[in-house]
C-alpha positions in Angstrom: 16.6 -3.0 -33.9 14.0 -1.4 -31.2 11.5 -3.5 -29.5 8.5 -4.0 -31.3 5.8 -3.7 -28.6 7.9 -0.7 -27.6 7.7 1.0 -30.5 3.7 0.1 -31.4 3.4 1.6 -27.9 5.3 4.8 -28.8 3.1 5.0 -32.1 -0.6 4.9 -30.0 0.2 7.5 -27.9 1.1 9.8 -30.3 -2.6 11.7 -32.0 -1.3 11.1 -35.5 0.2 7.5 -34.6 -3.5 6.5 -33.1 -5.1 7.9 -36.0 -2.9 5.6 -38.5 -3.8 2.5 -36.2 -7.4 3.6 -36.5 -7.4 4.3 -39.8 -5.9 0.8 -40.9 -8.3 -1.0 -38.6 -11.2 0.9 -40.5 -10.2 0.0 -43.9 -9.2 -3.3 -42.9 -11.9 -4.5 -41.2 -14.0 -2.8 -44.0 -12.5 -5.0 -47.0 -12.8 -7.9 -44.9 -16.3 -7.4 -44.0 -17.5 -6.5 -47.1 -15.7 -10.0 -48.8 -17.5 -11.9 -46.1 -20.9 -10.3 -46.4 -21.4 -11.5 -49.8 -20.7 -15.3 -48.6 -22.6 -17.7 -46.3 -24.7 -16.6 -43.6 -22.3 -17.2 -40.8 -19.8 -15.4 -42.5 -22.6 -13.2 -43.5 -23.4 -12.1 -39.9 -19.4 -11.9 -39.3 -19.4 -9.5 -42.3 -22.1 -7.5 -41.3 -20.6 -6.8 -38.0 -17.3 -5.6 -39.1 -18.5 -3.3 -41.6 -20.3 -1.9 -38.5 -17.3 -1.5 -36.5 -15.7 -0.1 -39.6 -18.3 2.4 -39.8 -18.2 3.3 -35.6 -14.0 3.9 -36.7 -14.8 6.6 -39.2 -16.9 8.3 -37.2 -14.6 8.1 -34.4 -11.9 9.9 -36.8 -14.3 12.4 -37.9 -14.8 13.5 -34.6 -11.1 13.9 -33.7 -10.8 15.7 -37.0 -12.8 18.6 -35.3 -9.7 19.4 -33.1 -7.0 19.1 -36.4 -7.8 22.9 -37.6 -5.4 24.5 -35.4 -2.3 22.4 -36.1 -3.1 22.5 -39.9 -3.0 26.5 -39.2 0.3 26.3 -37.7 1.7 24.3 -40.5 0.6 26.6 -43.2 1.7 29.7 -41.3 4.9 28.1 -40.5 5.3 27.4 -44.3 4.1 30.5 -45.4 4.2 31.1 -49.1 7.3 28.5 -49.0 10.4 31.0 -49.1 12.6 28.4 -48.3 11.5 26.5 -51.2 14.0 26.2 -54.0 11.8 25.4 -57.0 9.0 27.7 -57.8 6.5 24.8 -58.9 7.1 22.8 -56.0 6.4 26.1 -53.6 3.2 27.1 -55.1 1.5 23.4 -55.5 2.5 23.3 -51.8 1.0 26.3 -51.2 -2.4 25.6 -53.1 -2.4 22.3 -51.1 -2.0 24.1 -47.7 -5.2 26.1 -48.8 -7.1 23.1 -49.7 -6.1 21.1 -46.5 -7.3 24.0 -44.3 -10.4 25.1 -46.1 -11.6 21.2 -46.1 -11.6 21.0 -42.0 -14.4 23.3 -41.4 -16.7 22.5 -44.5 -16.3 18.6 -42.9 -17.3 20.3 -39.8 -20.3 21.7 -40.7 -21.6 18.6 -42.7 -20.5 16.6 -39.1 -22.7 18.8 -37.5 -25.6 19.0 -39.6 -25.4 15.1 -39.8 -25.8 15.4 -36.0 -28.3 17.7 -36.2 -26.2 20.3 -34.1 -27.4 23.1 -36.8 -30.0 23.3 -39.4 -28.4 23.2 -42.3 -28.5 20.4 -45.4 -24.8 18.9 -44.9 -25.0 17.2 -48.6 -23.7 20.5 -50.1 -21.2 20.2 -47.0 -19.9 16.7 -47.8 -19.9 17.5 -51.7 -17.4 20.5 -50.9 -15.5 18.5 -48.4 -14.9 15.9 -51.2 -14.0 18.6 -53.6 -11.3 19.8 -51.8 -9.9 16.8 -50.6 -9.4 15.8 -54.3 -8.1 18.8 -55.3 -5.4 18.2 -52.5 -4.7 14.7 -53.7 -4.5 15.8 -56.9 -1.8 18.9 -56.3 -0.2 16.3 -54.0 -0.1 14.1 -57.3 1.7 16.7 -59.6 3.9 17.7 -56.6 5.2 13.9 -56.0 5.8 13.8 -60.1 7.4 17.4 -59.9 9.8 16.2 -57.4 10.4 13.0 -59.3 12.0 15.0 -62.3 14.2 17.0 -59.7 15.3 13.9 -58.0 15.9 12.1 -61.4 18.2 15.3 -62.3 20.2 15.1 -59.2 20.6 11.4 -59.7 22.3 12.0 -63.4 24.1 14.7 -62.0 25.8 12.8 -59.3 26.3 9.8 -61.3 28.4 11.9 -63.7 30.8 13.6 -61.1 31.5 10.5 -58.9 34.8 9.4 -58.2 36.8 6.3 -56.9 37.6 8.4 -53.6 34.3 9.7 -53.1 32.4 6.3 -53.2 31.1 6.6 -49.6 29.2 9.8 -50.1 27.9 8.5 -53.5 26.3 5.4 -51.5 25.1 8.0 -49.1 23.5 10.5 -51.4 21.9 7.9 -54.5 20.9 5.6 -51.8 18.8 8.5 -50.0 17.9 9.8 -53.5 16.3 6.3 -54.7 14.7 6.1 -51.4 12.8 9.6 -51.7 11.9 8.0 -55.0 10.5 5.2 -54.2 8.5 7.1 -51.1 7.3 9.5 -53.9 6.0 6.6 -56.1 4.5 5.3 -53.3 2.6 8.8 -52.6 1.5 8.7 -56.1 0.0 5.7 -56.4 -1.9 6.3 -52.7 -3.0 9.3 -53.9 -4.6 8.0 -57.1 -6.3 5.5 -55.2 -8.0 8.1 -52.9 -9.0 10.2 -55.7 -10.8 7.2 -57.0 -12.6 7.5 -54.4 -13.1 11.2 -54.1 -14.4 11.1 -57.0 -16.8 7.6 -56.2 -18.4 10.4 -53.4 -18.9 13.3 -55.5 -22.8 13.9 -56.7 -24.0 11.3 -59.4 -22.9 12.3 -62.9 -19.6 13.3 -62.3 -17.2 10.5 -63.8 -17.6 7.1 -61.7 -19.2 9.2 -58.8 -21.6 6.1 -56.8 -20.1 3.2 -59.1 -18.2 1.5 -56.2 -19.9 -1.0 -54.0 -20.8 0.3 -50.4 -17.7 -2.3 -48.5 -15.1 -0.9 -51.3 -15.9 2.8 -50.1 -13.2 4.5 -48.1 -14.4 7.0 -45.6 -13.2 10.9 -46.2 -9.6 11.3 -45.1 -6.9 13.7 -45.1 -4.5 11.3 -43.7 -1.3 12.0 -45.9 -1.2 15.5 -44.4 2.7 17.1 -44.0 2.7 16.1 -40.5 1.2 12.4 -41.0 4.4 10.7 -42.4 4.0 7.5 -40.5 2.9 5.2 -43.3 6.6 5.0 -44.2 8.1 4.5 -41.0 8.8 0.5 -41.4 10.0 1.8 -45.4 12.1 4.3 -43.6 13.9 1.8 -41.2 14.5 -0.6 -44.0 16.2 1.8 -45.9 18.6 3.5 -43.6 19.7 -0.3 -42.3 20.5 -0.9 -46.0 22.1 2.3 -46.6 24.2 1.8 -42.9 25.4 -1.6 -44.3 26.6 -0.2 -47.4 28.6 2.6 -45.9 29.9 -0.2 -43.4 31.0 -2.3 -46.4 32.6 0.4 -48.3 34.8 1.2 -45.7 35.9 -1.9 -44.8 37.1 -1.8 -48.6 38.6 1.4 -48.7 39.6 2.1 -45.2 
């Protein structure tokens, strides 16, 4: 096991890793601050301070995203039309997700610039457009994860049918990794469903439950799940890899 402090420093030294840390602090302080602001006077003041801290972190992330367009474009360009993707459905869902994500950034930039009075336009319609693109990207991400789950289930059944005694080690390797992917996709679906409920809340009044969440429960607009952003699964990945390695060692001892 690597040194936790060293691992954390490595996370902070990367742009995406630092963004994840800021995001966690932002949402955590917003949640705790909202709960405390509903209580006694002393706790209420602490809650308001945490909410202000959360707002500053959210603004920090918005400014940092001003520089994300090029990296997103590079990813979209490298993926192209998904020629390396075997499944047709996954290919086009990924392409459409990339388009939505790419368009999201300039819309948010215009909205931010308008709020900062750098340009003379109304920011409302640009925030609405960026939120709609965010919601579309989330919806496509959910559909893609569902498709991946169906393909993984089919692959797991095929692995079970072709299993033999001599292939126990290979079977553990394959089936454990498939189950890991299944768990990761389920986690992504749950996370995206929470985010899409928040995206709808940020839409103009009259759109489903728009504006119905309490202020302290609102999450700021975020596209942190972009393809290059997998740090949320880092600890989970390490645990699963350790379990796979342990199972491999056990089988090697049994079968020599």
